[in-house]
N, C-alpha and C positions, 0 to 999 in steps of 0.2 A: 665278691661275685658268690652267690650263697651254693653250697654244695647242690641243691636241686638245681641251680641253672646251669652250672657246672657238668651236671649228667644229662640236663634236659636241655640245651640250647637251643636247639629248633621250638620247643615252648616257646622261649619269649618272641623270637621271630614270627612265628603266627600269629601271637597277640598285637605285635607293633602292626602286621603286614592287615591283619582283620580290623584294627585301630583305624589303619590309613582309609580302609574302605570307608569304613562309617562315620568317619570324619566327611569325605568326598560328600557325603548323600546328607550330610546333616547342615554342609557349608557350602559347599560347592568348589570348584576350583578355581582361587584366583590366583593370578597368576606372580602379583610383585610378591605376595606372602609365600608363596611356593617357592619363590627367587630366594627371597631373604633367608627360609627355613634352610633350604639347603647349603647356604653360605655357612647358615652357624653349623650344621652338622658338622659339614667339612672343617670347619676352625678346630671345632673342637676335637677331632680325630687328630688334625696338625697338630694342635697345642700338646696333647696328651705323650705325641713325640720328642717334643723340646725340653724337656726334664731329663737333664743328664745327670744329677744324682738322684741316687735310688730312693732316699726315703720320699722325696719329693714326687717324685714320678708313682711312687707308690700309692702316697694322698690324694694324687689326683688321677688315680688310675681309672675313675667313674667316668672322666673327660671322655675317654674312646668309646665306653659302653652306650653313655648318653647319646653321642653323636652318630653312633653307628645304626641306633635303635632309632633314632629320628630319621635318617634317612630311610629305613627301612617303611616307617609309617609312612613318609612323603612316597615313595614307591608304590603303596597302596592307595596313596590318592592319585597318583599319576595312571597305573596300570587301569584303574577306574574310569578315568576322565577319558583315557585313549580308547576302551573299549563304548563308552556311552556316547563317543564323538563319531567312531564307526557304524553303530546302530542308527544315528541319527538318518533320517526319512524326511527327506525337503518336500514332498509331493504328497502328505497325506491330506486326505478328502478330496484331491484332485483326480478328474477322470483323466485318463492317458491310454496308450496302446505300450504295452510292455513287453520283453522279452524275459521270458522264465525257463528256468531250467529244474526239473522234476527231482527234488532231494531224497526222495524214496517214493514207491509203487501209491497210490492212490487209495484211501480207506473210505469203504464203503458206509455212509447214512442211510437214515431212511428215507430223503429225496433229496440229495446229494452226492457228489464223491468230493472227500477231505483230502487235499492236496498240498502238501510241503512244496514249498518252492524256494528257491534261489532268484531274486530279482537283478537281472543281466544289463539291462539297459532301457531308458524312457525313449519313448519315439514320437517325436513330433514335427508339425512343419519345418521348424526352425533347423532339429537335425538330432542329435542322439546323444543321452546323458549316461553314463557308465553308473551302475549301484553295484552296491557288495550288501542288501539288505536281504531280510527271509519275510516271506509273507506265507501265510495260511488262503488258500482258494480255494470255496466251495463250487466245484462246478456242477452246471446243473445232470442231471443221472442219468447217462445215455450207452448203447454200446460202445462207441468210441472212447468217452472216460472212462469206461469200465478197462480198457487195453493199453492205458499210460502205463508207462514203466520207468525206474528212477533214471535219468539221465536222456528224457525226452525233453528237447525245448518246444515250447508254444510260444506263439504271438497270441496277447489277452487284452480283449480293452476292458478295463477295470477301472475303480474307485477306490484304492487299498487305503483303510481308515483304521485309526484305533477303536477299538470299542470305549464309548463314553463309560467312566463308573456310574454303576446303577444308584448310586448314592443306598441304597434300600438298608436299615438295619444291619448287620450281621452277616452281608450278602457278601458273595468270596467277590474279590475286585481282579475280574477276568482281564481287563486292561492291564494291571501291574503285571500279573502272571505274563502274559504274552512279552511287554518289554523285556521283562528279566530271564525270559528264555530265546530273546534275541530277535523276535518279530517285526517287523514295521506294523502290521496291521493284517485285516484280512476283507475278504470281499468275494461277493457271491457272483459267478459268471455264469450268463445264461449259453446253451449249445451253440447258437451264430455267433458268440462274443469270443471265440478263442479257435484256434488252429494248431495243428502241429506242424512245425516245420522241419524237424529234423532230429537228431540225435546225437549228445556231446559225446565227443571219441576221446575226449582229455581222460588222462589218468587219474582217479581218485580212489583215495582210502575207504573213504567211505561208502562210495557208490559198489564197491567192489565186495565190502563187507555186508553191505545189504542183499547184493546179489546171492554169497555165500548164505546169508542165513534165509534168504527165499527158496534156494536151493534145498537146506535141511529141514526148511520147512514143508517144502513139496514131498519130502521123504514121509513125515508124518502120516499128511493126507494119501498117498498111494498105498498107504499099508493100513489104512482102514480107521484112522485114529482123527473123530471128528467131535464137533460138539463142545461141552465143557470139556471133555478130556483133553480135546486137542488143546483147549483155549488155557485151562492149567500147566497142560506141557510144553506148550509155547513159551509161557512167560516164566515158567519155573527153568528152562533149560535157555533159551535164547532169549528171554529179555522180549518177548512180542509181547504186547498187553491188549494189542487191539481187538481180539477175538474173545478176552472174559466177557460173561454178559455182566450186566448191573447185579442181577440175583446172585451171582456167583465170589463176585465185590463183595458184595454186602455180607456175604456168611463168612469171607476169610475175616474179612473188618471185624467182625461183632466178635469174634471167637480169638482176636487178637494171633491169629495166625498171616495176615498179608504180607509181612518180612519175607514169607517164604516165595509166595508169586514175583518178589523184587529179585532180580539176580543181585547177590550180594557177597559178603567172604565167605559164608557157608559153601555157597557154589563154585566160587573160584578157589577157595579150599580142596576140597573134592577135585574139580578138577585136576588142583596140583597133584592132589595123590595120585591121580589118575596118570596123569603125564610123569611122573617121577618113576610108576612101577612099569608106563610101555617102552621106558627106556634106559632102564636100570639094566639093559646089557651093555649099553657103553662104560661103564663102571670097569668093564674088563680089562681094558688098554689105556694107557696112561692120556693120550689124545682125547678118547673118549670121556674120560672123567672131565677134561678141559672145555669139552665143546656143549657137553648135558646142560650144562644151568643156562649156557645161550641159548639153545635149542627150547628147552621150556620157558622162559623168560620170553622167546619169542611167541611161542604157542599161547601163553597167557593171554601178550596182548593181542594177538589174533582173536581169541575167544572176547576180549575187553570189547574189541569194536566189531564184532559181531554180535552181541548183547545189545550194542547202543551207547556205550560208554556210558553208564550213568555215574553218578558220583558214588554212590558204595563198590561198584565194580572198579573204579578208577582207584578208588583207597586202595584195594583190597590187590588190585595187582602192582601200586605203586609198594605197596609193603611187602609184596612174598619177592618182588624181585630183590628189591633191598634185601632181605633174608638172603636168597640165593648170593645174592655180589659177595655180601659180606663172610660166607662161607669159602668162596672164590678166594677170595684175600684174606683168608684165616682168620677175621676178626670176629667177637661177640657181637650180635645185632642187638640192641636195644628197642624193644616194643613197641614203648613211647614215643622216641627219638623216629622211629618209622612212621607210626601215626601222624606225630605231626610235621616230620617232612611233607608228606603225601598231601597232605592238607594244606602245606604252605604252597609246593607246585600247584595244585588245583585253582587256587584263588589266586596264585600268580595267573596263569592262562584264563581263565575265567572268572572274575571279582563277583561275577551274579550267584555264583555258587553259594556264597554266604548265608544267600535270603532262600535258598532253595532248601524244602524242608527234608529232599530225601538226605541231600548233605545232611544235614543238623543230625536225622535221626540216624545217618549210619555212622557217626563220627560218635554220638554221644552211647551210642549201643556197643562199639569197641572199645570203648573208654570203659565205660561200666564194666566190660565182661572182663578187660584185663585186671583192674582194678578187684572188682569186688567177689569174680567167680570166686578165686582160693581163699578169699577169707570167709564165704560163706560156705564153701565146701568143706573148710577145715573146721567147722562149728560141732559136726556131728562124725564121727571113724565109723564108716561099716566096713564089715568084712568079707562079706558075700560080693562078689564078683560083678553079678549083675544088680546087684540092689545098688553098689558103689556108681555104677554106669548112671541107673535111675536118678541117685540122689546129684550128682554130679551135670548131669541135663538139668534135673531142677534148678541147680546152683547156677547155670548157666542162664537159665531163663529169667529167674529172680534178679541177676545181677543185668540183664538186657534191662528188665523193666523197668530196674529203678532207674538206669540211664536215659531212657526215652520216655517214661512216662508224663512228666511234667509239659515234653513238645506234644505228645500225643495229645492230652487232655486240652492244651492251649490250642491246637488246630483243629480236631476233629470232637472234639467236644463229649468224649466218652471213653470208659475204660473196661477193656473186657475181661472180666472177673474170673474166667476161668482159663484164663493164657497159660497156667501150667499145664492143664489138662489136654489143651490143643497144643502145644508145644512135642509133648509125649506122643501126639499120633503124628504131625506133621514133618517133626525133622527127621525123624528115623525113616518117613515114608519117603521127603523128599532126597533124603541118600541113597536110597533104592531105585528112585527113578531117575536121578543122575548116572549114576551108574548103569543100570538099563536103557538111558538114552545113548549114553556112547555105544554099549552093545549095537544097538540097534544101527548105530551109523555104521561101525566096524562093519555088521553082515548084512548092512541092507542090500548090497549085490548078491547073497545065497538064498536061492530058492527055498523055501520051509521055515528055515530059521529065521529070517526076519520078520516072516508072520508069526512066527511062534512067540518071539521077543515081544512085537508089537501086542500081541495077546496079554499076555505077563502085563506088560506096561500097563497096559490100559484099567486091568483089574485095577492093579494098584495105584490108579487115578481114582477108579471107581469109588474104591473102598476108604481112600482117604476123605474124600468130597462127604461122602456118604456118614462117616464120623464126626465130620465139622457141620455138617447141616444138624445132627442129632445133638452136637455141644452147642451150637447155636439156640436151640429151641428149648433147651433145660431150662428153668425157674432161675430168674434173676443172673439171666448171663452177660447182662450190660449195665454199666450206673453211667448217669448220663451227669456231665461233671463240666462246670463253666470257671475258669479261672481267667484272669487280664495279666497284661504284661509286666506288673508290680510282683504279682504272685507268682508267674514263671521264673522271673529273676531271685525273685526270694526263696523258693524250692531249691534251683540248682547251685545257690550260694549257699544254703542249709547242706545240700549233697558237696559239696567240698568240704564245708563246714565240717562235715560228718567223717571224711579223708583223712582231715587234720587233726581231728580226736583220734581215731584211730592208730595214727603214727605217733602221735606225743601225750594221748593220753590227759591232757593237762585242765584244770579249770576253765580257762580262759577259751579253750575251742568248745568245751561243752556249755559255755554260758552261749559264746557265739551261736550255736545249733540253736538252743532256746530262743534265744530273742530274734532271729530269724524267723522264726515256726511261726512266733508270736508276730509278728508283723505281717506274714501269711494269712494267719487269721484274723488280727485286726480290718485288714483291706476286706477279707471274704464274709466280714460281718456289714460294713459301710456297703459293699455292693449289694447285700440281702436288704439295707434298708432303702438304698435306693431303688430298689425294683420292685418292695411293698409300695414305695409311693409313687409308682410309677402312673403318668395320668395326663391325656394328649389324645393326638388323632394323627395316624400316618394315611398319605397317600402314597402309596408304593408305585414304585418305576417300573411300568412292566406295560408295552405296546399290546401286549396279548389279548389282557382282561384289567378291568376296572376293580380295584381293591382298595377298599379305606379302612383300616384297622382303628375301633374305637374303643379305647382303655380310660380305664376307671372301676366305680364299684363294680360295672358288667362290663364283662368282656364282647362288643360286638363286632362283625366284618358285613360291610356291606360292597357287595361284590357280583362280578357278572360272572364268573368263573369259580366255584369254590374250590375243585381240586387245583386252581393255580394260586389261589389265596393262601393253601396249605403250603402248596411249596414255597412261596415267597414268605412266609411268615414263621414258618416252626421253627427258624433258629432263635429268631428274637422271643418268640412266645417262650420257649425251652430257655432262655438265657435268664428270662427275668420271671420264670417259675409262673407266666400266667396261665388260667385257667382255659379250658376248650372254650372256645369260640361260639357265640350266636350265628349264625349265616342267614344273613339278609339276601333274597335276590336282587339286583339290580335289572338284571334283562326282563322283568316282568313291570316294571314302574317306570314313568318317564320321569319323577324327580323325587327327591327325598330330601326333608327338612328334619334337621333334630336343632336342640341345644344341648351345649356342652361346656360347662365352668362358665355359663353366662354367656356365653358367646351363642349367634344363630346361624349353622351352616344351612347352606343349599346347597344340594347337588344333582344340574343338571345331565340327562344323558341323551337328550335328542330335542328335537325344534318344538315341544308342547308351547313355549310363549308364543310362539307365531301365531296362535290362532285364539289367543286368549287378550281379553283388552281389561285393562286396571284403570280406575281412577287415580289412583296412586301408585307406584313402585314401590314393591316389597323391601323394606328396609332389612338388610340382613350383615352381618360381620364379613362371611367367606361365603362367596359363589367357585365352587368348582364346576368345572364344564368337560365335557367329554367330547369326542371326535364327528358325533353325529350333530353339536351344536351349531349351529353357522355364527359366525362373529357379526354381528349384525348392533347398528346405534342401536337401535330400538330395543335389545334385550336389557341395557345399562341405563337407559332413557327412561323406559315404560315400564319394563316389566317387574325388574329387580334394580334396587341402589345397593351395592356391595361395596364396603372398606377394604376388600382384601379379593381379587379375583385369581385363583391358580388353574389353569391349564391341565391337564393329566397327559400321560404320556404317550396316549395313542392319537392326541391330536397333533397335524400336520405341522410341519415347518410354515408351510404358508398361513396356516391360521393362526398360530404362535403368535407372528409376524402383526396380524389382523388385532388378535387384542390386546398386543403389545402399545399399538399404536392410540387404540380406543381409550385404555385405562390411562395412558400420559395426557391424552385431553381431556380426559375428567378426572384427573388427580387423584386416580385410585393406586393402590399397592399390587404388584402383578408380581406372578410364581410362575415359573412353566416346570415342572414337573421333568417333562423328555430333556430339556436344558440341562437343568443344575440338580437333579438327584431327586428322590423321595423328600418329599414335604411331610416333614414333622413338626407338629404345632401346639404350644403348650406344655410340653416337657420341661420341668423343672427338676434339676438334682439338687 
């Protein structure tokens, strides 16, 4: 075993567990293979203890390590299988009556109340079926829905369904996101289809944490903190993000300061310091010294529960707990081992966290800070205390960006050019805000003092936001960058190779860095070449509007809603560096015909053909029909004769089935955008 793995044993355990999780998602769970591999791992471990002669035992010492790591890989497969089985929902898409419990207070939306619930039972004429799934219900907005609180038990008549993936190019897969968050599906429930039947009295730590957070949020509102200031303060201190306005999120994201609005290691570290100061009096006697670490760990985890148990908070809480416990037992804590240990436990209890963006960003940031920050800070010696503080803060920001930039660009396709400037504003401001928030909670019962603290806190928030908006509007504040999965892997491999070179200073490590960066640029050149040759037609999957994207020498969009078209196509256009499209409104015409690459397209948006007579049907290659076109036999016998018929996303399920029968009868190829996702025709790479 190398010196690296001896010092950091949890690194190998973490890699093995993560490999098992990935293996499950790639191959699934095969009982026979799983059982055989378990036996193989056990046999390898047993064999490692069967050699009596020391030299033979030493020669085959790898058997124990390989067998043990194989079992950890299989453990990753098993916990993922168990998690997926527990989340399986057998009634997807079926109408039913459910008994549900509110997991948290409802969130107000423009036309509904979003409720995250636990499905307890499904009730029908035969009996009841116990359930253990979560779901998102959208209750019609009214006064009764607004009065619901966490713990309320409801009876609802609903069809809980997993949203279908839209299939739109570069679109966010909301269905996959819900599954990985543990939700069985969503449903809209009208006011007549639900009623409150009680309130759960059983003890729940999460419900108690939610009530505690709501109590603290009420303190903010009672003391006059509202609007954007309330949104920032509640997110920064308590992890409550539902009050953040979209414009505010955009400003912080554009400037690279969004991490401040997600409770993370910075916040937990400050809270840790505050608790250490508040309970410093316990150091005066022997029993107090022993109890102090237990009290601090307990309060840290209380804070973690109140802030919603995000991956970054869990990681920080586990790390600080390990650090405190190491001090209790008189052992020096290894920071890397604490990081890997926390990740191991989080993935063991929730394997889906491996695919969580917050989890990935949190761990990549903290590992990069721990490794790179001392090296960056050591590049320049600064004598002046204040300049040294500024340089060390810059080193932290640079190190964090090194670790998170590949993930950020891969997921969000943007890079904040002024991240250093924004971090010089938000990190000191966040520190002041957290200290002031603690003071506000402490002095909230004290008249005048509470108002004074709230006033100061509000102005710190106003100044911080004003600075962020100013930075956002600086020229070239944001770069749009697209990378694919291979480029992401090559960037992180290059980053590890840089770490290898910094430790060994060998030619091989430097050559590895150069080769990996070369791979990155070769893949980028291939992607640019493919984008330049992009040519075809896209029918987007969206029931609210018809959007057809025609890409070639010219970029033309046929649509009934230009704003919706821009929303659907923005990422696809940005990724492929397409010019701003020429918009043609379909809402002003009943049909549209065009020729693309020798193929004839006809788009029908109403029953115009009903009032026309034709001696000979119009021959076209592709016929695209919208919701207003009735599926009549006459359409494809007398008016138009297509080789391929496409129903757009707004066509009803009933009419889709009628079109399907018509096309089967006439031997015409058929495609439903609503069923199968966006239709992309003519694209060749």
